[in-house]
Phi, psi and omega in degrees: 000128182289139168273093190300325178299316178294319179300314181296329179286323190257339189230156171279106190294340178270004180234078176217164185215142179266135180253143177225147174234110183231072177229151177053033178085000179274151177224091187238133183234147173220184176215154179236133187234135178285127180286143181287311193256013178200167177290144172109183187224155172247137176260123184250148178215139178247126181231113178268359191251327191221155175281117183265358182167239188288337179211150176266121190215152171259358175279151176294138177241151176282118182266332170194165180253145176243109193276355179283149181287320178258139184277127172261106188300317180296315181296316182292325175294322177294320178295319178296317178299319177297317179297317179302313184285330185262337184240299188296301185294320177297331181270349184291129177281330180221093183294341181298337178298337183260359180286150176296131178230125178291142179268000000 
C-alpha cells in the first residue's frame, strides 16, 4: 500500500508506470516512479507475505533504482522480471501467494 504523502513529496505523480510479471501462473505487480529532485526512477514493490530483507512491511519499498532520465518500458519490465526471479521468488516461503487467482 502506497504512502501517498511520501509519494507526493518524492515523485512526480503524473509520471509513473505499472510493472507486471505474468509467467508460470504468477501475477506480480510493481510500479516505477519518476523522482522529483534527481535523474532517474525508483521501482517500488509492496509485499504483504514475505520478509524481503531488512524489514517485513506492507508499505511499498524501493527494490531498485533506474538511473536513466527517460524510461525504457521494455528494459524496466525485463529488470523487474529479473528481480522477481532472482530475489522475490527464491526468498518466498510460500510462492502460492503470488499465483494468479480468479476473483
